[in-house]
C-alpha positions in Angstrom: 39.5 -12.5 10.1 37.1 -15.3 10.1 33.4 -16.1 10.5 33.6 -18.4 13.5 36.8 -17.3 15.8 37.7 -18.6 19.7 38.9 -15.9 22.2 41.9 -17.0 23.6 41.5 -17.2 27.8 38.3 -15.4 27.2 40.1 -12.0 25.8 38.2 -9.8 23.6 40.9 -7.5 21.7 38.6 -4.7 20.7 36.8 -4.8 24.4 40.3 -4.7 26.1 41.5 -1.7 23.4 38.6 0.3 24.2 39.1 0.1 27.7 42.8 1.2 27.2 41.7 4.1 25.5 39.4 5.2 27.7 41.3 5.0 30.6 44.5 6.5 28.8 46.8 3.7 29.4 49.2 0.8 27.9 47.7 -2.5 28.0 49.1 -5.3 30.1 48.5 -8.6 30.0 47.7 -10.6 32.7 47.7 -13.7 31.3 51.2 -13.6 30.4 52.9 -11.3 32.2 56.5 -9.7 31.5 58.1 -11.8 34.1 60.9 -14.9 33.4 57.7 -17.1 34.3 57.0 -16.4 30.7 59.9 -17.1 29.1 61.2 -20.3 30.8 60.0 -22.8 32.7 63.1 -25.2 33.7 66.4 -22.8 33.3 67.5 -19.3 34.0 67.9 -16.2 31.3 71.0 -15.9 29.8 71.2 -12.2 31.0 69.0 -9.5 32.8 65.7 -9.1 30.7 64.3 -6.2 30.4 60.1 -5.9 28.5 60.6 -2.9 26.5 57.4 -1.8 24.2 58.7 -0.8 20.6 58.0 2.9 19.1 57.1 1.6 15.4 54.6 -1.0 15.1 53.1 -3.2 11.9 51.6 -1.4 9.4 48.6 -2.9 9.7 45.4 -0.4 9.2 43.5 -1.3 12.4 46.9 -1.6 15.1 49.5 0.3 13.4 50.8 3.8 15.5 49.3 6.6 13.9 51.7 9.4 14.6 48.9 12.1 13.9 46.7 9.8 16.7 49.1 8.5 19.4 46.6 8.5 21.7 44.6 5.6 20.0 48.1 3.9 20.4 47.2 1.1 23.4 49.8 -1.2 23.5 47.3 -4.3 22.3 48.1 -6.8 19.6 45.9 -9.7 18.5 46.6 -12.6 16.1 44.7 -15.6 14.5 45.9 -19.4 15.2 44.3 -22.6 13.9 44.4 -24.0 17.0 43.2 -27.2 17.3 40.8 -27.0 14.5 39.4 -23.6 15.6 40.7 -20.5 14.5 41.6 -19.1 18.0 42.2 -14.9 18.4 44.9 -14.5 20.6 45.8 -11.0 22.7 48.7 -9.7 23.9 50.6 -6.8 24.7 53.5 -4.9 23.0 56.5 -5.5 26.3 59.2 -7.6 24.1 62.2 -9.7 26.1 65.3 -7.9 25.4 69.0 -8.1 26.9 70.9 -5.2 26.8 68.4 -3.6 24.7 68.7 -6.0 21.8 65.6 -8.6 21.5 65.8 -12.2 22.8 64.1 -14.3 20.2 62.7 -13.8 16.7 63.7 -10.3 15.4 63.8 -8.1 12.0 67.1 -7.2 10.1 65.1 -3.8 10.0 65.3 -2.1 13.3 61.7 -0.5 13.1 60.1 -3.8 12.3 58.6 -5.9 15.1 55.4 -8.0 13.7 57.6 -10.9 14.0 58.2 -10.4 17.8 55.0 -9.7 18.0 53.5 -13.0 16.1 56.2 -14.9 18.0 55.0 -13.6 21.6 51.3 -14.6 20.4 52.4 -17.7 19.6 54.9 -18.6 22.6 51.2 -17.0 24.7 49.3 -20.3 23.1 52.2 -22.6 24.4 52.4 -21.1 27.5 55.8 -19.7 27.4 58.8 -18.9 25.0 60.8 -22.0 25.8 58.0 -24.4 24.8 58.7 -23.4 21.2 61.8 -24.7 21.5 62.0 -27.7 18.9 58.9 -29.2 17.1 58.8 -28.9 13.1 58.2 -26.5 10.6 54.7 -28.1 9.5 53.4 -27.8 12.9 53.9 -24.1 12.8 52.7 -24.0 9.9 49.8 -25.3 10.6 48.8 -23.2 13.3 49.3 -20.2 11.4 47.6 -21.5 7.7 44.8 -24.2 8.8 47.0 -26.2 6.3 47.4 -29.9 5.9 51.3 -31.4 6.1 53.0 -34.6 4.6 56.2 -35.7 5.7 58.4 -36.6 3.5 61.4 -38.3 4.1 63.7 -38.1 1.1 66.2 -41.2 2.5 63.6 -44.3 2.4 61.8 -43.1 -0.3 65.3 -43.1 -2.1 64.5 -40.3 -4.3 68.1 -39.4 -5.2 68.2 -42.7 -6.5 65.2 -43.3 -8.4 64.7 -40.4 -11.1 60.7 -41.5 -12.1 59.4 -40.9 -8.2 62.2 -37.7 -8.0 60.2 -36.2 -11.1 56.9 -36.8 -9.8 58.0 -35.0 -6.6 59.1 -32.1 -8.3 56.0 -31.7 -10.5 53.9 -32.2 -7.1 55.9 -29.3 -5.5 56.3 -27.2 -8.3 51.8 -27.1 -8.0 52.1 -27.1 -4.1 54.3 -24.4 -4.6 52.3 -22.3 -7.5 48.7 -22.5 -5.3 50.3 -21.0 -2.2 51.6 -24.2 -0.1 54.5 -24.1 2.4 57.3 -26.2 1.6 60.5 -26.6 4.6 63.3 -28.9 4.0 66.0 -30.1 6.4 68.8 -32.6 7.4 68.1 -34.7 10.2 70.5 -34.6 12.7 72.2 -38.1 13.7 73.4 -37.2 17.9 72.8 -33.8 19.3 76.2 -32.8 19.1 75.5 -32.4 14.8 72.8 -29.9 15.7 73.9 -26.5 13.8 76.7 -27.9 12.3 77.7 -26.7 9.1 78.6 -29.4 6.4 81.6 -29.2 3.7 79.0 -28.0 1.2 77.5 -24.9 3.8 73.8 -26.4 4.9 73.3 -26.2 8.1 72.4 -29.6 10.2 69.0 -29.6 11.9 68.0 -26.2 10.1 64.6 -25.6 8.9 65.0 -24.1 5.6 62.1 -22.4 3.5 61.7 -23.0 -0.1 61.1 -20.0 -2.0 61.0 -20.9 -5.6 60.5 -24.0 -7.6 60.9 -23.8 -11.3 62.3 -25.2 -14.5 64.9 -22.8 -15.5 66.4 -22.4 -19.3 69.7 -22.8 -20.3 70.7 -20.8 -23.2 69.1 -17.7 -25.0 65.3 -18.5 -25.8 65.3 -18.1 -29.6 62.1 -16.5 -30.9 61.6 -19.8 -33.3 62.9 -22.3 -31.2 60.5 -24.4 -29.6 62.8 -26.7 -27.6 65.6 -26.2 -25.0 67.4 -27.5 -22.1 65.3 -27.3 -18.8 67.0 -27.9 -15.5 64.8 -28.8 -12.4 65.8 -26.2 -9.6 64.8 -25.1 -6.5 65.2 -21.9 -4.2 65.9 -22.3 -0.5 66.1 -19.8 2.1 68.5 -20.2 5.6 66.7 -18.4 8.6 69.7 -17.1 9.7 69.8 -15.3 6.4 73.3 -15.9 5.9 75.5 -19.0 5.3 74.7 -20.5 1.9 75.0 -23.7 0.0 78.6 -23.6 -2.1 78.2 -26.3 -4.6 76.8 -26.2 -8.2 74.3 -23.5 -9.2 75.4 -21.5 -6.1 75.0 -17.7 -6.0 79.0 -17.3 -8.1 79.4 -20.8 -9.8 80.1 -20.8 -13.0 76.9 -22.9 -13.6 74.8 -19.4 -14.4 76.9 -18.3 -17.3 74.9 -21.2 -19.1 71.8 -19.4 -18.3 71.0 -15.9 -20.0 70.5 -12.7 -18.1 67.0 -12.2 -19.3 66.2 -15.9 -17.3 68.7 -14.8 -14.4 66.7 -11.4 -13.8 63.4 -13.3 -13.7 64.8 -16.0 -11.0 65.8 -12.8 -8.8 69.4 -13.9 -8.8 71.9 -12.4 -6.2 75.3 -12.9 -5.5 74.9 -11.7 -1.9 75.3 -13.7 1.5 71.6 -13.2 1.9 71.1 -16.6 2.5 69.1 -17.4 -0.3 70.5 -20.0 -3.2 69.1 -22.2 -5.8 70.1 -26.1 -6.2 69.6 -28.6 -8.9 66.5 -30.6 -7.4 68.6 -33.6 -7.9 71.5 -32.0 -5.5 68.4 -30.9 -3.3 67.4 -34.7 -3.1 70.7 -36.0 -2.4 72.0 -33.5 0.4 68.5 -33.0 2.3 66.9 -35.8 4.1 63.8 -34.4 5.5 60.6 -32.5 3.5 57.4 -30.9 5.7 54.7 -30.1 2.7 52.2 -28.2 3.9 48.9 -28.0 1.1 46.0 -25.2 1.3 43.6 -27.1 0.5 41.0 -25.8 -1.9 37.2 -26.5 -0.3 35.9 -23.3 -2.8 33.7 -23.6 -5.0 34.1 -20.7 -6.2 37.6 -21.4 -7.6 39.7 -22.3 -10.9 41.4 -25.3 -9.5 40.2 -28.1 -8.1 37.7 -28.3 -4.7 37.6 -30.5 -2.5 35.0 -31.6 -0.2 36.3 -31.6 3.5 34.9 -33.2 6.5 36.5 -32.4 10.0 35.6 -34.6 13.3 36.8 -34.1 16.8 37.7 -37.8 18.5 39.2 -38.5 21.6 42.1 -41.1 23.2 40.3 -42.5 26.2 40.6 -45.4 29.0 38.4 -47.5 30.4 38.7 -50.8 32.7 35.9 -52.4 30.2 37.1 -53.4 26.8 33.9 -52.4 25.1 33.8 -48.5 26.3 38.2 -48.6 26.1 39.0 -45.8 23.3 42.6 -46.3 23.8 43.6 -49.9 22.6 47.4 -48.8 20.8 48.2 -49.9 17.0 47.5 -52.7 14.8 50.6 -54.4 16.4 48.1 -54.7 19.7 46.1 -57.2 18.0 44.2 -57.7 20.9 43.2 -54.1 21.5 43.5 -52.3 18.6 39.7 -52.5 17.6 38.7 -51.2 20.9 40.3 -47.4 19.6 37.6 -45.1 17.9 36.0 -45.9 14.4 34.9 -43.8 11.6 33.1 -44.4 8.6 33.1 -43.0 5.1 32.4 -43.7 1.8 34.1 -43.3 -1.8 31.5 -43.0 -3.9 33.2 -42.4 -7.0 35.0 -45.4 -9.5 38.5 -44.4 -7.8 39.0 -41.0 -5.7 42.0 -39.6 -4.3 41.9 -39.3 -0.4 43.6 -36.9 2.0 43.7 -37.7 5.6 45.1 -36.1 8.4 45.2 -36.8 11.5 46.4 -34.6 14.4 46.8 -34.5 18.2 46.5 -32.2 21.1 49.1 -29.7 21.2 51.0 -31.4 23.9 53.1 -28.1 24.5 51.5 -26.8 27.1 52.2 -29.7 29.7 56.2 -29.2 29.3 56.2 -27.2 32.4 54.6 -30.3 34.1 57.9 -32.0 32.8 55.8 -33.8 29.9 55.0 -32.0 26.5 56.1 -34.2 24.0 54.5 -35.7 20.7 53.0 -39.4 21.3 53.5 -41.2 18.2 50.3 -41.7 16.3 48.8 -42.9 13.1 46.0 -44.6 11.3 44.7 -47.7 9.6 41.7 -48.0 6.5 39.9 -51.5 6.3 37.6 -51.7 3.4 34.3 -53.2 4.9 31.1 -53.7 3.8 28.7 -51.2 1.6 26.4 -50.8 4.5 27.9 -51.5 7.8 26.8 -49.0 10.7 28.4 -50.7 13.6 31.8 -51.2 15.1 34.2 -53.5 14.0 34.8 -56.6 16.5 37.4 -59.1 14.4 40.4 -58.2 12.7 40.7 -61.4 10.2 37.1 -60.1 8.8 38.3 -57.0 6.8 40.5 -56.4 4.0 43.9 -53.9 5.5 44.0 -51.0 2.6 46.2 -48.5 3.8 48.5 -47.4 6.9 49.9 -44.2 7.6 53.4 -43.6 8.9 53.5 -43.9 13.0 55.2 -40.9 14.2 55.8 -38.5 17.1 55.1 -35.6 15.3 51.4 -33.5 15.8 50.3 -35.0 12.2 50.0 -37.2 10.5 49.2 -37.4 6.5 48.1 -39.7 3.9 47.3 -39.7 0.1 46.0 -42.3 -1.1 43.4 -43.6 -4.0 40.8 -45.5 -2.9 38.0 -47.4 -5.1 34.5 -47.6 -5.2 33.2 -48.5 -1.4 32.9 -47.9 2.1 35.6 -47.9 4.4 36.8 -47.5 8.1 39.6 -45.2 9.5 41.0 -46.3 12.7 43.2 -43.4 14.4 45.7 -45.2 16.8 48.3 -44.0 19.5 50.9 -46.0 19.0 50.9 -47.9 22.6 47.6 -48.6 24.1 46.7 -46.6 27.4 47.6 -43.1 26.2 44.8 -40.2 26.6 44.6 -37.3 24.5 42.3 -35.4 22.1 42.7 -35.5 18.1 41.0 -33.9 15.1 40.7 -36.0 12.3 40.3 -34.0 8.3 39.2 -35.7 5.4 38.8 -34.0 1.8 37.6 -35.9 -1.1 36.3 -35.2 -4.6 32.6 -35.7 -3.4 31.3 -36.1 0.2 32.0 -38.5 2.2 29.9 -38.7 5.2 32.7 -39.3 7.2 31.8 -40.2 11.1 32.2 -41.9 13.9 30.9 -45.8 14.7 29.5 -45.3 18.2 27.5 -48.5 18.1 28.8 -52.5 19.2 25.3 -53.7 17.8 21.8 -52.2 17.2 20.3 -50.9 19.8 17.6 -51.9 21.5 15.0 -50.0 21.8 10.7 -49.9 22.3 10.4 -50.4 18.8 12.9 -53.8 18.8 10.8 -55.2 22.0 7.6 -54.8 20.0 8.8 -56.1 16.2 11.5 -58.3 17.6 15.5 -57.6 17.9 18.5 -59.2 15.5 19.3 -63.0 16.6 22.3 -63.3 14.1 24.6 -61.3 12.3 25.5 -62.0 8.5 28.4 -61.5 6.1 28.0 -62.0 2.8 31.1 -61.4 0.4 30.3 -62.1 -3.4 33.7 -62.3 -5.4 32.6 -63.0 -8.7 30.1 -64.1 -11.2 30.7 -65.5 -14.0 29.6 -67.5 -17.2 26.7 -64.6 -17.6 24.1 -64.5 -21.0 25.6 -62.1 -23.3 23.2 -59.4 -23.7 24.7 -57.1 -26.5 25.8 -57.4 -29.7 29.6 -57.0 -28.6 28.9 -60.0 -26.4 29.2 -59.0 -23.2 26.9 -57.5 -20.7 27.0 -55.0 -17.5 26.2 -56.8 -14.7 25.7 -55.7 -11.2 24.0 -57.4 -7.6 21.4 -57.1 -5.4 21.6 -58.4 -2.1 18.3 -58.8 -0.2 17.6 -59.5 3.6 14.3 -59.3 4.9 13.4 -55.6 4.6 17.0 -54.6 3.5 18.9 -53.8 0.1 22.1 -53.7 -1.2 23.3 -52.5 -4.5 26.9 -53.2 -6.3 28.4 -50.9 -8.9 27.7 -52.1 -12.1 30.3 -53.8 -13.8 31.2 -52.4 -17.6 30.8 -54.7 -20.8 31.9 -58.4 -19.3 30.3 -61.6 -18.3 32.8 -62.5 -16.0 32.6 -60.1 -13.2 34.8 -59.6 -10.4 32.8 -58.0 -7.3 34.5 -58.4 -4.3 31.2 -56.8 -2.3 30.4 -56.9 1.0 27.2 -56.8 2.9 26.8 -57.1 6.7 23.0 -57.7 7.4 21.7 -58.2 11.7 18.8 -60.6 11.4 15.2 -61.4 12.9 13.7 -63.5 11.1 16.3 -66.6 10.3 13.8 -68.7 8.7 14.0 -66.1 5.8 17.2 -66.4 3.4 19.0 -64.4 2.0 18.7 -63.3 -2.2 21.4 -62.8 -3.8 20.5 -61.5 -7.4 22.3 -60.7 -10.9 21.1 -57.8 -13.0 22.4 -56.6 -16.5 21.8 -52.8 -16.0 20.2 -51.0 -19.3 19.3 -47.3 -20.4 15.1 -48.2 -20.1 15.0 -51.4 -18.5 17.4 -53.5 -16.5 17.4 -57.3 -16.6 17.4 -60.2 -14.8 20.3 -62.6 -15.1 19.3 -65.2 -12.1 19.6 -65.2 -8.4 20.6 -67.8 -5.5 18.8 -68.1 -1.9 21.3 -68.6 0.9 19.9 -69.9 3.8 23.1 -68.4 5.8 22.7 -70.0 9.3 25.4 -70.0 11.9 26.1 -73.9 11.1 26.5 -73.0 7.9 30.4 -73.8 5.9 32.3 -70.3 5.8 34.5 -71.2 2.8 33.7 -70.0 -0.3 31.5 -71.5 -2.4 30.4 -71.6 -6.3 26.9 -71.9 -6.8 24.7 -71.7 -10.0 22.4 -69.2 -11.1 18.6 -69.8 -10.9 15.5 -68.2 -11.9 13.0 -66.7 -9.1 10.9 -68.7 -7.4 12.6 -71.8 -5.0 15.9 -73.0 -4.7 14.6 -75.4 -7.3 13.8 -72.9 -9.9 15.3 -73.5 -13.3 18.7 -73.1 -14.1 20.4 -69.8 -15.5 23.6 -69.0 -17.4 26.3 -68.3 -15.2 27.0 -68.5 -11.3 28.8 -66.5 -8.7 31.4 -67.3 -6.2 30.4 -66.2 -2.7 31.3 -66.5 0.9 29.0 -66.4 3.7 29.7 -66.1 7.6 27.0 -66.1 10.3 27.4 -66.0 13.9 24.5 -65.5 16.8 27.1 -63.5 18.7 25.8 -59.8 16.9 29.8 -58.8 17.9 31.7 -61.7 16.3 32.1 -59.6 12.8 
C-alpha cells in the first residue's frame, strides 16, 4: 500500500500466509494470543470469552474468502497504521472475542461483515491490549489511520457561539476540510465522570465522539430558473456512533423546519426520517451545543494536484534528562525560565513575505505502558521565537529573542498550530509542561516553500583542527537594526527600495527589500562569532534597482563587549573610515557583544 512500510514485531504478512497455506492450517498469532491478557490488563472479562473465527470476511481481493478456493484462506489479515511517523503493517489472526456468541467490541449492523472488528483487533495489538483503547481522542485514532494532522478546537473558549464572524470563518474552514477529504469529529465535554454517556434534553450524548458526515449551505424554498438570490442556511450533519439517539431540536429528522426546503434539495441532502443516528443541525446550534472539535486535515504534499501543495518536513526528537544542564533536553515549558532553553531547539526559515505555517507536535504513544500502571499522555506544547537571519547555534538567553507564537499546552498525543509568519528565521522549541519528562516526539512542519527545518545541536562553534590554525572566535555579537530613515529619494515618486547588507569578517547577511520608502522598518537581526575583533562590523544601506543597485550609505561598528547595549541612532556615511562624508539618512541599531560565546 505504501512504498516504505515497517513490519510490526517483524511479522511479514505474505510470508506467514504462505506458510499457513503450505501447512494447511489457520494462522494463530503468537504475538497477540487469543487470551484474556490480550483483552484486559487490570480487570476481568464480564463473562466467559470465546474466541471465534468469522466465516465471512472483508471484500478485499487479496484477503477475502473465496468460496471456489477455500484452501487459500489462512485466517490471517494485515492492516497498516501511521505509527509514530512510520507506516506500520500489523498482522493478526481472525480469532475475535465473543460472549454468548456476540462480538464484545466493535461490530457491524450486518451479520456477515467483520472488517471493523478485525481492524479494531489490529489496532488493539498495536496498543498491546483492547483495554488500552479505552479513552483517548478521535483525533489520535484518525492520525493513526490516515497520517493526517489534527487540530483541536475549544468552541467554548473560542466563543464561537457568540462571535458570528469567527463562527463563519470556522464554517468555511470546516467546509474546505470536508471537501478535501479531511475528517471532523465533535463532542460535549463531561463535567464529571458521572456525566459520561448521559443524554441531554436535546438528545445529544455527553462524552460521545460524533463524526461529521456533511458540511453544506442549504438552500431554502424552491429553486427558480432565473433567480440569482436565495436564502441559505449553514448546516452540518453528524452521526452518533451508536447508530441511534439523535438531536431532537430544530432541523431534526421530522421537524417542521424541513418544510422550508424543496423536495429536490432534501433528496440531494439524503434526508431520512428514521432513527439511524444521523441528523442535521444549523451551524449556530452546533456551536451552541458542542464544546470540542477535532479537525483532521489531509495535508496535500503532491505536486500533481489542483489544490494547494504544501512542503513537508518531519524530524524525530526526544526529551531526555541529563545532570549537566548543557546536555539536558527536558527543561519544561516557558514557565520554567531557568531550564526552558535546555529543551531541543529547531530552526526553520520563512522565505516569503508572509507564509501560513502548519505545525504538528506528536508525542510517542503512551498506551503501551498502561499495563505498567502508566500510559497517560504528557502535557506538551511548543514556543516559536524570531531569531537572527543567520543563527546556526542554540539559543541561550530568553530576553534576547522575540516570542512570536505559543501553542496550547494539553495532555493530548498531538498539539497543532496554524500561524501566519513574516519572512525570517525562527526557532521552535517543543516542550513537555513539566521538566524532567522523558519521551520521544515527532515534529511536522508544513510551509508553502521549503523551510529547511533542522535541529540546533551545538551551543557554539565547534573547535576543530582548522580553527586551531585559523583562529577560534573570541567574542559573539548580535546586531539588531530597527530602521533606516531619511534616506535619499531615488525615483520620480520620491521613494526608494532599500535593503541592508551586514558584513562581519568573511560573513554577510542581507535583509529583505522594503518597497517604495525612504523610511524603512527592517527589524533585521544578525549574529556573528568574531575572531578579529579589531575589525569593525559594517552595516550598509542599498537601493534595489533592476540593473545595478545603488549605495545609500553605511555605518562602522566596533561592537566590543564594553560598548553600550542601548539602541543608537547613527548617521549614514560614505565608504571608507568612520569619518567619511555624511550621506542622507540614519539608522537605529542595537549592538550586544560578549566574550561569553553562550550568552546570546
